[in-house]
C-alpha positions, 0 to 999 in steps of 0.5 A: 180723528173726530175733529178732522172728520168734522172739519172734513164734513163741513168742507164737503158741505161747503163745497156741495153747497157752493155747487148747489147755489149755482146749479141746483142739481137735485141729483147731487143733493139726493146723493149728499143727503144719502151719505149724510144720514138721509137714507135711514128710516125710508125706503123706495117702495116702488120705482118707475110705475107707469101711469096716465096716457102719455108714458109718465112714471112715478116713484113711491117712498114710504117709512121703513117701518110702515104700519096701517094705511098711511097719509099720502103726499104727492110731491111735484119737483121744479125745473121751470117746466123745462127740466127735472126728473122724479129720481133726482128728488129722492131727498124729498121723498125720504124726508117726507117718508121718515115723517110718516107719509107715503110719498108719490113723486110723479114725472110730467111732460116738459117744455119745449115738447109740450106747453100749458096745460099738458104738464098740468094734465099729467099732474091731474092724471097722477092724482087720479092714479093715486086716488084709485091705486095707492091703497095697494101700496099702503096709502090711504086714498082718503088722506091725500095732500099735494106738495111741490117746489117752484114749478112743482109748487105751481102744479100742486097749488093749481091742481088743488084749486082747479077742481074741473081739471082734476075731475076731467082726469077722473080724480075726485077734487074733494079727496084733496085735503091740503097743499103746500107750495114751496117758492111757487109762482101763482100770480105771474102774468104778464110773463117776463121770464124766458121759462114762463114765456116758453111754457104759457105764452101760447095759451090764448087766455093768460088768466087761465094759466094763473092759480090766483084765477082759480081761488075759491072758498071751498079750496083745500087749506094752503101753506104757501112758503116763500122767502125774501131772498128768492129772486126767481119767484118773488114773495108777492106770488104767495102773498097775492094768492093768500090774500085772495083766498082769505078774501073768499074765506078759505085757509091760506097760510104764508111762511116767509123764510127771510134770506133763503134763496129759491134753491135753499128753500127746497135744499132745507128738506135734506139732512145736510141743509136742514139747518137753513130753515124749518121748512120740513118741520113747518110743512109736516106740521101743517100736513099732519094737522090737515090730514088727521082732521 
């Protein structure tokens, strides 16, 4: 019986993995993560909390046995600035919560309803809300880090670097202690992809859309995750930004997961696909080191 169940499990993993490889449906991944053992150790502490000035909402995940004020990670999901929703990323919230973080997953407005910089402004409002409110939910407002995948990594890294945008939203840039970008675009002008063109081409100063433009010596430490197998966001994005940050004397580490695809990097946060790479372990190690300083 055990052998049959094991074979069935591998078959299910292969089937779901095949679907994810082509469509990358995060909601399906969150469901599979839950039934594969990802539900234990983390709870959805708050759902659909309103924040900001444009009807945005956010979810909060926390460890099942939380004690004291927890370090906070704001996680932004990807989707090419055109799709995605916070509820589909339960697998990421659970994964980080089980590691001892209180996790905020905010929604943001999408293309074609808005264009740059509206989605970034939504992200800045999420930061301000978190700094001002998270203590009520068991989080430590003095220990906040950013994380995201793909367009969400753009959100996380751009907001970590663009201190003026955070301040304009009522957030304190000095309160951001670190940022992790998974497979994110940071130096991608001229725009060549349809999604980048749709999101950014209307802005009159293209340099102002690029995280590398905002590199600064006093930026929070960055962990930039990439992979040679990523044909959606090339590794040169992470390498370019890291090189610029280092030139200025800032901390910017790059981890390359070799053959992993763009989707597989974030899939590796989930329980059923954790063996694809040490993305979660490496990210957690970096975040804890920076948030415990």
